[in-house]
Each structure stands twice: as structure tokens, then as C-alpha cells.
N, C-alpha and C positions, 0 to 999 in steps of 0.2 A: 190370536193368530201369531203374534210376536213370539210367544212362548213355544209354539209348535215349530217355528223356523229354527229357534235356538236348539230345541231338542233334536231336530233333523241334522243340524250342523254337528252336534256332539256325536250323534250316531255315525255320521260319515267319518268324523275324525277317529272314532274308536275303531271302526272297520279298517281304516288305513293303518292304524297303529298295530292292530292284530296281524294284518298282512306283513307288515315290516318285521314284527317280532318273530313270526313264523319263519320268514326268510333268514332273519338274523340267526335264529336258533338252528336252522338247517345247516348253514355254513359254519357255524361254530362247531357243529358235530363233524364237519368234514376236514377242518384244518386246526392246527395247534396254536397259531399266533394269538396274541392278545386281541380279543374281539373289540375292545374299546378303541383300538387304533384303526379299525377298518373304516373304509369309506362307504358311505351309504350308496345304494343303487335303487333307482326307481323301480317299483314293482306293482303290477296290477293284481286284482283279485284272481283272475284266471292264470296269470303267471305264477302266482303263489300256489294255486291248485296243482299245476304241472310239477313244480319243484317239490312240493310236499309229497305228491304221489310217488315220485321216483326216489325220494329220500326214504320213505317208508319201505320201499322195496330194496334199499341199499344199492341202487343202480345209478351210476353216473353218466351212462351213455344210453341213448334210446333212438329208435327210428320213428318215422311218421306214424306207422300203424300202432305203435305203442302209445304215442301221444294221443291218438284218437281214443284209446281206452281210458286215458287220464281225464279227458273231457268228452265224454260220449254224447253230450247234448249240443256240442258245437258243430256248426256246418263246416264243410270242407274248406271253403274260402276263408271263413273266420279263423279256423285253426292255423291255416297257412300264414295268414296275416299276423297272428299272434306269435308264432314261432319266429317269423322274420323280424318282428319287433323285439323279441327277446334277444335275438342275435345282435341287433343294433344297439340295444341297451347294455350289452356286455354280460348278459345272464347266461347265454348259450354260445357255444362255438359250433359252427357248421363244419363237419368233417368232410362230407360230400353230400350229394343230393339226397335229402330225406334222412340224414343221419346227424345227430346232434350230441354234443358233450356238454354237461353242466360246468360252468366256470366257477371255481371256488370264490367265495365272497371277497377274499382279500387279494385276489389276482386281477391284474389288468388284462382285458381281452386282447390287447395288441401284443402282449408278450406271453400269454398263457399257452402252454403246449403240454398235453397229457403225456404220460409215459408211453413211448412208442410201442413197447412190447405189449402193453395192456390193450392197445387199440386193435391188435391183430384179430382177435375174435369178433370184434364188432364190424370191422371192415370186410371180413369174409362171411360173416353171418352163418348161413346153413351149409357152407362149403367146408368139407374136411380140410384141415390145415395144420401146419406147425411152423414155427419160426426156424429158419435154416440158414445154411451157408455162413456168410460173414457175421450175420446177426447172431447165429447160434454160437459161433466162436466167441463173440462178445459175452454172451450169457455164461459161457464156460470159462470166462476170464482168460482168454487166450489171444487177444488181439494186441497189436502194438500201436495201431493208428485208429482213432475214432472215426466213425462214418456217419454221414447224414442220410443214411438209407436203411430202411427196415426191409429185410427180405423174408417173404412168407411163402412157403411151399404150399400149393393147393392141389386138390385132387381133381379139379376140373378147370377148364380154361376160364379166365376172368378177363373181361374187357371193361375198361382199358387195363392193360397189364401193369401200368405204372401210373400212380397218382401222386400229387404233391399236396401236402398239408403244411402250411407255413413254409419253412425252408427244408422240410424233411420229405424225402421220397419214399413211397411204399411200393415195393416191387413184388408182384405176384408171379411165382415161378411154378409152372405146371409140371407135375410128375404123374406119369401114368400109374396104373394100379400096381405094376411090378416094382416100381421104384418108390412107392409111397408106403413107407413103414419106418419103424425105429424111433417113434416119438414118445415122449413122456412129459408129465408135468414137472416143471422145475421151479424152485423158489427164485424170485428175482429181488425180493426184499423180505422184510419181516412179516408182510401181510399178504403178498400176492404170488401166485404161481401161474406159469404160462405153459402152453404146449410148445415144446422145443425138441429138436432132434437130440437123441442121447449122444454121448461123446463119440462112440464108434460110428454111428450113422452120420454125424456131422462130418467126420473125415471122409467117409465114402462119398457123400454129396459133394464136398469141396473138391475131391480128386476127379469127380465126374465133370465138373465145370470150374476149373481153377480160376477163371476170369471173374467168377462171382464171389470169390473168396480172397481176393487180394493177390492172387498169383501163387506159384509153387513155393517161393521163398517163405511167404507168410504161413502156408500150410505146413511146410517142413518144420518151421520153428514151433508151431502149435503141437505137432506130433511129438517132437523131441522133448519139450518141457512137460508134456503130460504122459510120457511113456510109462511112468509108474502107476498111472490110473487107468490105462487102457486095458480092456479085456480082449486080449489078442485072439482068442478063439472066437469070440463074438464078432470081432472085426473081420476075421476070415469068413465066417458064415454069412455076414452081411455082404461081403465082396462077392461071394458065390451067388447069393440070392439076387443081387443087383444085376448080375450077368452083363458086366461091361468090361471088355478087355482093356480099355484105357485105364479104368480104375485099378484093375489088378496089376497092370504093368507099372503105373506110376507109384502105387503103394509099395510093391516089392522093391522097386528101384530106390525109393526114399528110405525105406527101413534099412536096406543094405548100406546105402550111402551114409546114413546117419549112425551106422554101427549100433543099431538097437538090437539087443539080444532077444530073439524070439524064434520059436520053431516054425512059425508060419511062413517064413521067407522061402524055404525050399518048396513048400506046398503051393505057394503062389506061383513060383517059377514053373512048376509042372502044369499049371492051369493055363499058362499064356500060349498064345498062338504066334506064328512067325511074322505076321504083318506088323509094321511099325506105327507107333503113335507119337505125337509131339508131347514133349514133357510139359512145357508151359504154353498154354493156348493164347496167352497175352503177348507172347514174343514171336518174332519172325521164324519162318521155317528154315532153320539153319542149324549148324552144329553137327557133332559126330554121331554116328549110329552105334548104339550100345546093343550088340546082338544078344547079350545075356537076358536083357529085359525087353528087347524089341522096341527100344526107346530112341527117338531122335532127341539127343540132349542139347537143346537150344539154350541152356543155362549152365554155366560152368560150375563145377563142384565147389570151388572156393567161395563163390558167391552164395551158394546154398548154406554152406557151413558157417560163413562169417555172420549170418543173421542169427545164429543160435545164441550168440553172446551179446546181442544188442538189446 
């Protein structure tokens, strides 16, 4: 009887060792630091099954329905308890209800935050989306001030339209079918691409809602420094397709004010109507009326141009 107890103890120890090695191996494949310096994390057999399942799929983020596939024999209550326990142990990060991200082995749960851009596809799931506005300007390396907000354009209304993960806000901005176009996959590092508005569509979107893009000064600077990379005929076609007088007037006004040489300026001028729009939606309704572009210029030209060299 004594020998049987000893054998069982050894088997239990070996099983725990295998679980630890599997978890250790999984996270060594996810991160580059010296694995010998990593802190150990407690892990159960079922936790290991979940992590191994998604490791084999090359997937760092998953929802509850996918977790069910990883443990098909677990009851609903048992699985929910397991996932909750994995969050408490620092193995998983809960992004929102029913959505989890695996925490790398060498990372502390309290400080870990995945790349914001990579979370967009998981937070939107089956909804058509692309990263836009100020976040797109960041991906195109055109911003002057960092932001703690990720802006995601979606093809259908999402509720809530704003969620917070750690100290980062994720804003879901609805565009109807006529305004939802111009996205492509763009590299954000050596390994990952994300759906983001292309350069020209980024400017169209930003001019549509300047307050979502840091204001007219920020947009003007971005247009100016990227003028050699802009496909102006594409920009004009996007402006026509978007069918927003505010966009056409702000775009024409800025191109002319910034003295950017392009033949689309007179074409934009012919498309404008007589009704006036505000130049910068973040500022009060004041300033002179510029009849050439039907713009109420509530931001002086010197302020716009001074930002080009900062």
C-alpha cells in the first residue's frame, strides 16, 4: 500500500511538471526574453489545455465560444469559473465581457496591455471595420501628439460606442455604406498588418470630422508633410464619392492655403455650393467668411501655417 501511495504521488508530480513545461514552452515561443529569468505562474491541467489549444492555433485572443471548443467536455459554469480563475492568476486579460487575451509569461497582469491596433479586429469581431481618424494618422506616422484612444470605423452601430481597457479608450465610429470605403491592410511592425484607411481616405475622414483628428491644424500639418505621397486624383475621387460639401470645402481651402501644387484645387472649387461651413469644428463659430471656399475661417492662417514647422 505504501508503494502505491508513493507511485501516485510521483504521477501527480509528473503531471504537474508536464503542465508547467507546456505552459513554459508556450510562452517561450511568444516572447524573446531569457526564459530562465521568468517568474512562475500557477497553472492547472485545464488552464494548460486552453493555452495549448490557442497556442497551436497561433491565436492570442479568443472569445467564450472559442474557449468552449478548447474544452468541449466542460460545463458552462465550470468553464466560466476556469476563465475567471485564469484572469485572477494573471494568465488571461479580460478585454470585455466574453473576450480574453493571453498574457505573455514574462508580463505582469497589472501592467500588460496588448498592441491597441491589433485589438481592433477582436473588439469588432464580425463587423466590417478599419482603423481611422487620429489612429490612422498615427499608423501613417503623421501625428505630433500621442493619444490614449484607438478610433475604429465600423459599418454598423456598436453599443457601447466607447469602451475603456486599462487606461486606453476604444471608440467605435459608425460610417454608413456610402462613407465606408478606402481601407487596406498596412504593416504596423515586422510581423503584423491591420485594416486601416489608406492615406487619401484618412484625410477625407479627418476633414469630415476634424474634432476626431486633433483639429484642422493637426490635419493641415499631416497633409503638408505627406504631400509628396498623396495621390491627388485618388483624393479627388474619394471626395466626390464621399459626397460631403464640408470635406470638399475644407480640403480645397487647406490645399490652397498651404500652397500645395495640384490641379485638383480648381476642380474642388467648381464642386462646392454657396452654403458656408465651419473650418474647425472644435472652435467657436466666429471668424471671417471666405467666399471662394464658402468657409467660415474660425482659425487664422498664421496659426495653421506655424504648425507646419513644429
